[in-house]
PyMOL Python script that loads the backbone (N, CA, C, O; Angstrom):
from pymol import cmd

cmd.read_pdbstr("""\
ATOM      1  N   MET A   1       0.808  -1.199   0.000  1.00  0.00           N
ATOM      2  CA  MET A   1       0.000   0.000   0.000  1.00  0.00           C
ATOM      3  C   MET A   1       0.857   1.271   0.000  1.00  0.00           C
ATOM      4  O   MET A   1       0.528   2.225  -0.706  1.00  0.00           O
ATOM      5  N   PRO A   2       1.939   1.307   0.767  1.00  0.00           N
ATOM      6  CA  PRO A   2       2.768   2.513   0.727  1.00  0.00           C
ATOM      7  C   PRO A   2       3.329   2.791  -0.667  1.00  0.00           C
ATOM      8  O   PRO A   2       3.516   3.946  -1.049  1.00  0.00           O
ATOM      9  N   LEU A   3       3.593   1.728  -1.419  1.00  0.00           N
ATOM     10  CA  LEU A   3       4.099   1.905  -2.777  1.00  0.00           C
ATOM     11  C   LEU A   3       3.054   2.592  -3.659  1.00  0.00           C
ATOM     12  O   LEU A   3       3.390   3.462  -4.462  1.00  0.00           O
ATOM     13  N   ILE A   4       1.820   2.208  -3.510  1.00  0.00           N
ATOM     14  CA  ILE A   4       0.739   2.824  -4.297  1.00  0.00           C
ATOM     15  C   ILE A   4       0.581   4.296  -3.905  1.00  0.00           C
ATOM     16  O   ILE A   4       0.406   5.158  -4.766  1.00  0.00           O
ATOM     17  N   LEU A   5       0.644   4.572  -2.610  1.00  0.00           N
ATOM     18  CA  LEU A   5       0.535   5.965  -2.157  1.00  0.00           C
ATOM     19  C   LEU A   5       1.695   6.810  -2.680  1.00  0.00           C
ATOM     20  O   LEU A   5       1.510   7.971  -3.042  1.00  0.00           O
ATOM     21  N   LEU A   6       2.889   6.223  -2.718  1.00  0.00           N
ATOM     22  CA  LEU A   6       4.054   6.925  -3.263  1.00  0.00           C
ATOM     23  C   LEU A   6       3.853   7.255  -4.740  1.00  0.00           C
ATOM     24  O   LEU A   6       4.162   8.362  -5.180  1.00  0.00           O
ATOM     25  N   ILE A   7       3.340   6.305  -5.494  1.00  0.00           N
ATOM     26  CA  ILE A   7       3.098   6.523  -6.919  1.00  0.00           C
ATOM     27  C   ILE A   7       2.077   7.633  -7.130  1.00  0.00           C
ATOM     28  O   ILE A   7       2.268   8.504  -7.979  1.00  0.00           O
ATOM     29  N   VAL A   8       0.998   7.602  -6.362  1.00  0.00           N
ATOM     30  CA  VAL A   8      -0.032   8.639  -6.489  1.00  0.00           C
ATOM     31  C   VAL A   8       0.532  10.007  -6.119  1.00  0.00           C
ATOM     32  O   VAL A   8       0.275  10.997  -6.803  1.00  0.00           O
ATOM     33  N   ALA A   9       1.305  10.056  -5.030  1.00  0.00           N
ATOM     34  CA  ALA A   9       1.881  11.333  -4.596  1.00  0.00           C
ATOM     35  C   ALA A   9       2.857  11.880  -5.637  1.00  0.00           C
ATOM     36  O   ALA A   9       2.824  13.069  -5.957  1.00  0.00           O
ATOM     37  N   LEU A  10       3.718  11.022  -6.160  1.00  0.00           N
ATOM     38  CA  LEU A  10       4.672  11.474  -7.172  1.00  0.00           C
ATOM     39  C   LEU A  10       3.967  11.931  -8.447  1.00  0.00           C
ATOM     40  O   LEU A  10       4.364  12.927  -9.052  1.00  0.00           O
ATOM     41  N   ALA A  11       2.933  11.216  -8.853  1.00  0.00           N
ATOM     42  CA  ALA A  11       2.197  11.607 -10.054  1.00  0.00           C
ATOM     43  C   ALA A  11       1.503  12.955  -9.851  1.00  0.00           C
ATOM     44  O   ALA A  11       1.474  13.789 -10.756  1.00  0.00           O
ATOM     45  N   ALA A  12       0.947  13.159  -8.660  1.00  0.00           N
ATOM     46  CA  ALA A  12       0.293  14.440  -8.376  1.00  0.00           C
ATOM     47  C   ALA A  12       1.311  15.580  -8.343  1.00  0.00           C
ATOM     48  O   ALA A  12       1.082  16.643  -8.920  1.00  0.00           O
ATOM     49  N   LEU A  13       2.419  15.354  -7.674  1.00  0.00           N
ATOM     50  CA  LEU A  13       3.449  16.392  -7.607  1.00  0.00           C
ATOM     51  C   LEU A  13       4.011  16.696  -8.991  1.00  0.00           C
ATOM     52  O   LEU A  13       4.261  17.856  -9.320  1.00  0.00           O
ATOM     53  N   ARG A  14       4.208  15.674  -9.789  1.00  0.00           N
ATOM     54  CA  ARG A  14       4.713  15.890 -11.160  1.00  0.00           C
ATOM     55  C   ARG A  14       3.659  16.574 -12.016  1.00  0.00           C
ATOM     56  O   ARG A  14       3.974  17.460 -12.810  1.00  0.00           O
ATOM     57  N   GLY A  15       2.416  16.166 -11.855  1.00  0.00           N
ATOM     58  CA  GLY A  15       1.328  16.750 -12.642  1.00  0.00           C
ATOM     59  C   GLY A  15       1.108  18.223 -12.342  1.00  0.00           C
ATOM     60  O   GLY A  15       0.846  19.017 -13.245  1.00  0.00           O
ATOM     61  N   PHE A  16       1.214  18.582 -11.072  1.00  0.00           N
ATOM     62  CA  PHE A  16       1.032  19.983 -10.683  1.00  0.00           C
ATOM     63  C   PHE A  16       2.331  20.773 -10.738  1.00  0.00           C
ATOM     64  O   PHE A  16       2.360  21.951 -10.381  1.00  0.00           O
ATOM     65  N   GLU A  17       3.397  20.132 -11.180  1.00  0.00           N
ATOM     66  CA  GLU A  17       4.711  20.756 -11.346  1.00  0.00           C
ATOM     67  C   GLU A  17       5.176  21.475 -10.083  1.00  0.00           C
ATOM     68  O   GLU A  17       5.449  22.675 -10.089  1.00  0.00           O
ATOM     69  N   VAL A  18       5.255  20.710  -9.014  1.00  0.00           N
ATOM     70  CA  VAL A  18       5.669  21.229  -7.720  1.00  0.00           C
ATOM     71  C   VAL A  18       7.171  21.052  -7.547  1.00  0.00           C
ATOM     72  O   VAL A  18       7.688  19.951  -7.734  1.00  0.00           O
ATOM     73  N   TRP A  19       7.859  22.097  -7.201  1.00  0.00           N
ATOM     74  CA  TRP A  19       9.267  22.148  -6.823  1.00  0.00           C
ATOM     75  C   TRP A  19      10.133  21.331  -7.763  1.00  0.00           C
ATOM     76  O   TRP A  19      10.070  21.539  -8.975  1.00  0.00           O
ATOM     77  N   ARG A  20      10.936  20.413  -7.258  1.00  0.00           N
ATOM     78  CA  ARG A  20      11.862  19.638  -8.090  1.00  0.00           C
ATOM     79  C   ARG A  20      11.166  18.523  -8.858  1.00  0.00           C
ATOM     80  O   ARG A  20      11.728  17.949  -9.791  1.00  0.00           O
ATOM     81  N   PHE A  21       9.970  18.233  -8.463  1.00  0.00           N
ATOM     82  CA  PHE A  21       9.235  17.169  -9.128  1.00  0.00           C
ATOM     83  C   PHE A  21       8.802  17.581 -10.533  1.00  0.00           C
ATOM     84  O   PHE A  21       8.475  16.727 -11.357  1.00  0.00           O
ATOM     85  N   ALA A  22       8.798  18.883 -10.808  1.00  0.00           N
ATOM     86  CA  ALA A  22       8.427  19.360 -12.138  1.00  0.00           C
ATOM     87  C   ALA A  22       9.428  18.896 -13.193  1.00  0.00           C
ATOM     88  O   ALA A  22       9.062  18.704 -14.353  1.00  0.00           O
ATOM     89  N   ASP A  23      10.671  18.717 -12.803  1.00  0.00           N
ATOM     90  CA  ASP A  23      11.712  18.281 -13.740  1.00  0.00           C
ATOM     91  C   ASP A  23      11.862  16.762 -13.797  1.00  0.00           C
ATOM     92  O   ASP A  23      12.610  16.239 -14.623  1.00  0.00           O
ATOM     93  N   MET A  24      11.162  16.069 -12.936  1.00  0.00           N
ATOM     94  CA  MET A  24      11.271  14.614 -12.896  1.00  0.00           C
ATOM     95  C   MET A  24      10.617  14.008 -14.137  1.00  0.00           C
ATOM     96  O   MET A  24       9.590  14.489 -14.616  1.00  0.00           O
ATOM     97  N   SER A  25      11.222  12.967 -14.631  1.00  0.00           N
ATOM     98  CA  SER A  25      10.703  12.300 -15.821  1.00  0.00           C
ATOM     99  C   SER A  25       9.485  11.446 -15.459  1.00  0.00           C
ATOM    100  O   SER A  25       9.415  10.874 -14.371  1.00  0.00           O
ATOM    101  N   TRP A  26       8.541  11.373 -16.378  1.00  0.00           N
ATOM    102  CA  TRP A  26       7.379  10.520 -16.181  1.00  0.00           C
ATOM    103  C   TRP A  26       7.785   9.051 -16.166  1.00  0.00           C
ATOM    104  O   TRP A  26       7.072   8.207 -15.622  1.00  0.00           O
ATOM    105  N   TRP A  27       8.941   8.748 -16.770  1.00  0.00           N
ATOM    106  CA  TRP A  27       9.400   7.369 -16.810  1.00  0.00           C
ATOM    107  C   TRP A  27       9.682   6.821 -15.417  1.00  0.00           C
ATOM    108  O   TRP A  27       9.579   5.614 -15.200  1.00  0.00           O
ATOM    109  N   VAL A  28      10.032   7.678 -14.478  1.00  0.00           N
ATOM    110  CA  VAL A  28      10.252   7.232 -13.101  1.00  0.00           C
ATOM    111  C   VAL A  28       8.942   6.708 -12.530  1.00  0.00           C
ATOM    112  O   VAL A  28       8.913   5.662 -11.882  1.00  0.00           O
ATOM    113  N   ILE A  29       7.870   7.430 -12.769  1.00  0.00           N
ATOM    114  CA  ILE A  29       6.559   7.025 -12.268  1.00  0.00           C
ATOM    115  C   ILE A  29       6.081   5.769 -12.982  1.00  0.00           C
ATOM    116  O   ILE A  29       5.521   4.868 -12.358  1.00  0.00           O
ATOM    117  N   VAL A  30       6.304   5.712 -14.289  1.00  0.00           N
ATOM    118  CA  VAL A  30       5.921   4.522 -15.052  1.00  0.00           C
ATOM    119  C   VAL A  30       6.700   3.302 -14.559  1.00  0.00           C
ATOM    120  O   VAL A  30       6.146   2.208 -14.457  1.00  0.00           O
ATOM    121  N   ALA A  31       7.971   3.490 -14.257  1.00  0.00           N
ATOM    122  CA  ALA A  31       8.784   2.384 -13.747  1.00  0.00           C
ATOM    123  C   ALA A  31       8.268   1.909 -12.389  1.00  0.00           C
ATOM    124  O   ALA A  31       8.237   0.708 -12.122  1.00  0.00           O
ATOM    125  N   LEU A  32       7.865   2.842 -11.535  1.00  0.00           N
ATOM    126  CA  LEU A  32       7.306   2.463 -10.236  1.00  0.00           C
ATOM    127  C   LEU A  32       5.987   1.714 -10.394  1.00  0.00           C
ATOM    128  O   LEU A  32       5.718   0.763  -9.661  1.00  0.00           O
ATOM    129  N   VAL A  33       5.169   2.139 -11.344  1.00  0.00           N
ATOM    130  CA  VAL A  33       3.909   1.446 -11.602  1.00  0.00           C
ATOM    131  C   VAL A  33       4.189   0.027 -12.099  1.00  0.00           C
ATOM    132  O   VAL A  33       3.529  -0.923 -11.679  1.00  0.00           O
ATOM    133  N   ALA A  34       5.163  -0.113 -12.988  1.00  0.00           N
ATOM    134  CA  ALA A  34       5.521  -1.438 -13.494  1.00  0.00           C
ATOM    135  C   ALA A  34       6.046  -2.318 -12.360  1.00  0.00           C
ATOM    136  O   ALA A  34       5.699  -3.496 -12.274  1.00  0.00           O
ATOM    137  N   PHE A  35       6.880  -1.748 -11.494  1.00  0.00           N
ATOM    138  CA  PHE A  35       7.393  -2.504 -10.353  1.00  0.00           C
ATOM    139  C   PHE A  35       6.257  -2.939  -9.433  1.00  0.00           C
ATOM    140  O   PHE A  35       6.232  -4.079  -8.970  1.00  0.00           O
ATOM    141  N   ALA A  36       5.313  -2.029  -9.166  1.00  0.00           N
ATOM    142  CA  ALA A  36       4.175  -2.361  -8.304  1.00  0.00           C
ATOM    143  C   ALA A  36       3.345  -3.481  -8.918  1.00  0.00           C
ATOM    144  O   ALA A  36       2.907  -4.390  -8.212  1.00  0.00           O
ATOM    145  N   PHE A  37       3.129  -3.420 -10.225  1.00  0.00           N
ATOM    146  CA  PHE A  37       2.367  -4.462 -10.909  1.00  0.00           C
ATOM    147  C   PHE A  37       3.058  -5.812 -10.771  1.00  0.00           C
ATOM    148  O   PHE A  37       2.423  -6.810 -10.431  1.00  0.00           O
ATOM    149  N   ILE A  38       4.357  -5.837 -11.036  1.00  0.00           N
ATOM    150  CA  ILE A  38       5.114  -7.088 -10.942  1.00  0.00           C
ATOM    151  C   ILE A  38       5.109  -7.606  -9.507  1.00  0.00           C
ATOM    152  O   ILE A  38       4.980  -8.807  -9.272  1.00  0.00           O
ATOM    153  N   TRP A  39       5.251  -6.692  -8.555  1.00  0.00           N
ATOM    154  CA  TRP A  39       5.261  -7.101  -7.150  1.00  0.00           C
ATOM    155  C   TRP A  39       3.940  -7.748  -6.758  1.00  0.00           C
ATOM    156  O   TRP A  39       3.927  -8.854  -6.219  1.00  0.00           O
ATOM    157  N   PHE A  40       2.822  -7.063  -7.027  1.00  0.00           N
ATOM    158  CA  PHE A  40       1.531  -7.550  -6.569  1.00  0.00           C
ATOM    159  C   PHE A  40       1.017  -8.737  -7.371  1.00  0.00           C
ATOM    160  O   PHE A  40       0.247  -9.541  -6.844  1.00  0.00           O
ATOM    161  N   GLU A  41       1.417  -8.867  -8.617  1.00  0.00           N
ATOM    162  CA  GLU A  41       0.924  -9.966  -9.439  1.00  0.00           C
ATOM    163  C   GLU A  41       1.778 -11.216  -9.364  1.00  0.00           C
ATOM    164  O   GLU A  41       1.257 -12.323  -9.500  1.00  0.00           O
ATOM    165  N   PHE A  42       3.073 -11.069  -9.152  1.00  0.00           N
ATOM    166  CA  PHE A  42       3.942 -12.232  -9.226  1.00  0.00           C
ATOM    167  C   PHE A  42       4.729 -12.489  -7.945  1.00  0.00           C
ATOM    168  O   PHE A  42       4.629 -13.571  -7.366  1.00  0.00           O
ATOM    169  N   ILE A  43       5.498 -11.519  -7.503  1.00  0.00           N
ATOM    170  CA  ILE A  43       6.417 -11.733  -6.380  1.00  0.00           C
ATOM    171  C   ILE A  43       5.656 -12.022  -5.087  1.00  0.00           C
ATOM    172  O   ILE A  43       6.025 -12.927  -4.338  1.00  0.00           O
ATOM    173  N   GLU A  44       4.603 -11.261  -4.826  1.00  0.00           N
ATOM    174  CA  GLU A  44       3.836 -11.467  -3.606  1.00  0.00           C
ATOM    175  C   GLU A  44       3.234 -12.868  -3.568  1.00  0.00           C
ATOM    176  O   GLU A  44       3.195 -13.501  -2.514  1.00  0.00           O
ATOM    177  N   LYS A  45       2.767 -13.348  -4.710  1.00  0.00           N
ATOM    178  CA  LYS A  45       2.195 -14.696  -4.763  1.00  0.00           C
ATOM    179  C   LYS A  45       3.272 -15.763  -4.590  1.00  0.00           C
ATOM    180  O   LYS A  45       3.040 -16.781  -3.937  1.00  0.00           O
ATOM    181  N   MET A  46       4.452 -15.535  -5.174  1.00  0.00           N
ATOM    182  CA  MET A  46       5.535 -16.509  -5.022  1.00  0.00           C
ATOM    183  C   MET A  46       5.994 -16.615  -3.568  1.00  0.00           C
ATOM    184  O   MET A  46       6.348 -17.697  -3.101  1.00  0.00           O
ATOM    185  N   LEU A  47       5.986 -15.492  -2.857  1.00  0.00           N
ATOM    186  CA  LEU A  47       6.406 -15.489  -1.459  1.00  0.00           C
ATOM    187  C   LEU A  47       5.295 -15.930  -0.514  1.00  0.00           C
ATOM    188  O   LEU A  47       5.541 -16.174   0.667  1.00  0.00           O
ATOM    189  N   GLY A  48       4.071 -16.031  -1.032  1.00  0.00           N
ATOM    190  CA  GLY A  48       2.948 -16.463  -0.212  1.00  0.00           C
ATOM    191  C   GLY A  48       2.375 -15.374   0.666  1.00  0.00           C
ATOM    192  O   GLY A  48       1.611 -15.666   1.586  1.00  0.00           O
ATOM    193  N   LEU A  49       2.720 -14.141   0.410  1.00  0.00           N
ATOM    194  CA  LEU A  49       2.244 -13.045   1.257  1.00  0.00           C
ATOM    195  C   LEU A  49       0.757 -12.770   1.059  1.00  0.00           C
ATOM    196  O   LEU A  49       0.101 -12.259   1.966  1.00  0.00           O
ATOM    197  N   ASP A  50       0.219 -13.100  -0.108  1.00  0.00           N
ATOM    198  CA  ASP A  50      -1.186 -12.849  -0.350  1.00  0.00           C
ATOM    199  C   ASP A  50      -2.064 -13.812   0.455  1.00  0.00           C
ATOM    200  O   ASP A  50      -3.161 -13.438   0.870  1.00  0.00           O
ATOM    201  N   LYS A  51      -1.610 -15.011   0.676  1.00  0.00           N
ATOM    202  CA  LYS A  51      -2.382 -16.006   1.423  1.00  0.00           C
ATOM    203  C   LYS A  51      -2.180 -15.896   2.930  1.00  0.00           C
ATOM    204  O   LYS A  51      -3.007 -16.370   3.709  1.00  0.00           O
ATOM    205  N   LYS A  52      -1.086 -15.275   3.335  1.00  0.00           N
ATOM    206  CA  LYS A  52      -0.782 -15.183   4.760  1.00  0.00           C
ATOM    207  C   LYS A  52      -1.883 -14.429   5.504  1.00  0.00           C
ATOM    208  O   LYS A  52      -2.296 -14.844   6.587  1.00  0.00           O
ATOM    209  N   LYS A  53      -2.353 -13.342   4.939  1.00  0.00           N
ATOM    210  CA  LYS A  53      -3.408 -12.563   5.587  1.00  0.00           C
ATOM    211  C   LYS A  53      -4.707 -13.351   5.647  1.00  0.00           C
ATOM    212  O   LYS A  53      -5.427 -13.288   6.643  1.00  0.00           O
ATOM    213  N   ASP A  54      -5.012 -14.092   4.588  1.00  0.00           N
ATOM    214  CA  ASP A  54      -6.221 -14.912   4.575  1.00  0.00           C
ATOM    215  C   ASP A  54      -6.154 -16.005   5.640  1.00  0.00           C
ATOM    216  O   ASP A  54      -7.140 -16.262   6.332  1.00  0.00           O
ATOM    217  N   HIS A  55      -5.006 -16.641   5.770  1.00  0.00           N
ATOM    218  CA  HIS A  55      -4.855 -17.694   6.771  1.00  0.00           C
ATOM    219  C   HIS A  55      -4.981 -17.139   8.181  1.00  0.00           C
ATOM    220  O   HIS A  55      -5.589 -17.773   9.044  1.00  0.00           O
ATOM    221  N   GLU A  56      -4.420 -15.976   8.421  1.00  0.00           N
ATOM    222  CA  GLU A  56      -4.520 -15.367   9.751  1.00  0.00           C
ATOM    223  C   GLU A  56      -5.974 -15.035  10.080  1.00  0.00           C
ATOM    224  O   GLU A  56      -6.412 -15.227  11.215  1.00  0.00           O
ATOM    225  N   LEU A  57      -6.721 -14.540   9.096  1.00  0.00           N
ATOM    226  CA  LEU A  57      -8.128 -14.223   9.313  1.00  0.00           C
ATOM    227  C   LEU A  57      -8.932 -15.490   9.583  1.00  0.00           C
ATOM    228  O   LEU A  57      -9.782 -15.505  10.474  1.00  0.00           O
ATOM    229  N   GLN A  58      -8.673 -16.543   8.828  1.00  0.00           N
ATOM    230  CA  GLN A  58      -9.376 -17.815   9.043  1.00  0.00           C
ATOM    231  C   GLN A  58      -9.054 -18.400  10.408  1.00  0.00           C
ATOM    232  O   GLN A  58      -9.937 -18.936  11.078  1.00  0.00           O
ATOM    233  N   ASP A  59      -7.808 -18.304  10.825  1.00  0.00           N
ATOM    234  CA  ASP A  59      -7.431 -18.798  12.149  1.00  0.00           C
ATOM    235  C   ASP A  59      -8.143 -18.025  13.253  1.00  0.00           C
ATOM    236  O   ASP A  59      -8.601 -18.608  14.236  1.00  0.00           O
ATOM    237  N   LYS A  60      -8.229 -16.736  13.084  1.00  0.00           N
ATOM    238  CA  LYS A  60      -8.910 -15.898  14.075  1.00  0.00           C
ATOM    239  C   LYS A  60     -10.383 -16.276  14.173  1.00  0.00           C
ATOM    240  O   LYS A  60     -10.920 -16.418  15.272  1.00  0.00           O
ATOM    241  N   ARG A  61     -11.034 -16.437  13.028  1.00  0.00           N
ATOM    242  CA  ARG A  61     -12.453 -16.826  13.031  1.00  0.00           C
ATOM    243  C   ARG A  61     -12.646 -18.206  13.656  1.00  0.00           C
ATOM    244  O   ARG A  61     -13.580 -18.411  14.431  1.00  0.00           O
ATOM    245  N   ARG A  62     -11.772 -19.146  13.323  1.00  0.00           N
ATOM    246  CA  ARG A  62     -11.876 -20.494  13.880  1.00  0.00           C
ATOM    247  C   ARG A  62     -11.713 -20.458  15.396  1.00  0.00           C
ATOM    248  O   ARG A  62     -12.465 -21.113  16.118  1.00  0.00           O
ATOM    249  N   ASN A  63     -10.739 -19.698  15.876  1.00  0.00           N
ATOM    250  CA  ASN A  63     -10.529 -19.607  17.326  1.00  0.00           C
ATOM    251  C   ASN A  63     -11.730 -18.986  18.027  1.00  0.00           C
ATOM    252  O   ASN A  63     -12.078 -19.393  19.135  1.00  0.00           O
ATOM    253  N   GLU A  64     -12.365 -18.006  17.393  1.00  0.00           N
ATOM    254  CA  GLU A  64     -13.563 -17.397  17.984  1.00  0.00           C
ATOM    255  C   GLU A  64     -14.709 -18.403  18.043  1.00  0.00           C
ATOM    256  O   GLU A  64     -15.439 -18.453  19.033  1.00  0.00           O
ATOM    257  N   ARG A  65     -14.872 -19.206  16.990  1.00  0.00           N
ATOM    258  CA  ARG A  65     -15.928 -20.225  16.983  1.00  0.00           C
ATOM    259  C   ARG A  65     -15.690 -21.271  18.063  1.00  0.00           C
ATOM    260  O   ARG A  65     -16.623 -21.690  18.748  1.00  0.00           O
ATOM    261  N   VAL A  66     -14.445 -21.686  18.211  1.00  0.00           N
ATOM    262  CA  VAL A  66     -14.113 -22.670  19.233  1.00  0.00           C
ATOM    263  C   VAL A  66     -14.390 -22.090  20.613  1.00  0.00           C
ATOM    264  O   VAL A  66     -14.948 -22.769  21.476  1.00  0.00           O
ATOM    265  N   LYS A  67     -14.010 -20.862  20.819  1.00  0.00           N
ATOM    266  CA  LYS A  67     -14.229 -20.220  22.123  1.00  0.00           C
ATOM    267  C   LYS A  67     -15.723 -20.107  22.419  1.00  0.00           C
ATOM    268  O   LYS A  67     -16.146 -20.364  23.546  1.00  0.00           O
ATOM    269  N   LYS A  68     -16.532 -19.726  21.420  1.00  0.00           N
ATOM    270  CA  LYS A  68     -17.988 -19.637  21.616  1.00  0.00           C
ATOM    271  C   LYS A  68     -18.570 -20.998  21.961  1.00  0.00           C
ATOM    272  O   LYS A  68     -19.402 -21.126  22.860  1.00  0.00           O
ATOM    273  N   SER A  69     -18.123 -22.005  21.236  1.00  0.00           N
ATOM    274  CA  SER A  69     -18.669 -23.335  21.468  1.00  0.00           C
ATOM    275  C   SER A  69     -18.301 -23.847  22.862  1.00  0.00           C
ATOM    276  O   SER A  69     -19.112 -24.505  23.513  1.00  0.00           O
ATOM    277  N   LEU A  70     -17.089 -23.551  23.320  1.00  0.00           N
ATOM    278  CA  LEU A  70     -16.696 -23.967  24.660  1.00  0.00           C
ATOM    279  C   LEU A  70     -17.454 -23.185  25.733  1.00  0.00           C
ATOM    280  O   LEU A  70     -17.786 -23.732  26.784  1.00  0.00           O
ATOM    281  N   ASP A  71     -17.726 -21.902  25.467  1.00  0.00           N
ATOM    282  CA  ASP A  71     -18.481 -21.097  26.435  1.00  0.00           C
ATOM    283  C   ASP A  71     -19.921 -21.575  26.556  1.00  0.00           C
ATOM    284  O   ASP A  71     -20.498 -21.499  27.641  1.00  0.00           O
ATOM    285  N   LYS A  72     -20.514 -22.064  25.475  1.00  0.00           N
ATOM    286  CA  LYS A  72     -21.894 -22.552  25.498  1.00  0.00           C
ATOM    287  C   LYS A  72     -22.009 -23.849  26.299  1.00  0.00           C
ATOM    288  O   LYS A  72     -23.045 -24.114  26.908  1.00  0.00           O
ATOM    289  N   ARG A  73     -20.966 -24.640  26.299  1.00  0.00           N
ATOM    290  CA  ARG A  73     -20.998 -25.916  27.020  1.00  0.00           C
ATOM    291  C   ARG A  73     -20.902 -25.730  28.525  1.00  0.00           C
ATOM    292  O   ARG A  73     -21.320 -26.605  29.284  1.00  0.00           O
ATOM    293  N   ARG A  74     -20.372 -24.634  28.956  1.00  0.00           N
ATOM    294  CA  ARG A  74     -20.186 -24.396  30.394  1.00  0.00           C
ATOM    295  C   ARG A  74     -21.426 -23.900  31.041  1.00  0.00           C
ATOM    296  O   ARG A  74     -21.437 -23.651  32.246  1.00  0.00           O
TER     297      ARG A  74
END
""", "prot")
cmd.dss("prot")
cmd.show_as("cartoon", "prot")
cmd.util.cbc("prot")
cmd.orient("prot")
């Protein structure tokens, strides 16, 4: 997410020609967009980072269900 925010901020600063960003090449922003695409589509999946959050959420839900079921038995 920080990478996406950086891209948006740089594009806005370049678009509005603010300070030193006015001289920055658009290719820098395009390169960051390409890197973000490759990261989120390929590298994150290879490292398993996309599933890690899903597994943590499922574990949390399962633990809550187990806790509820144990509380009902008491």
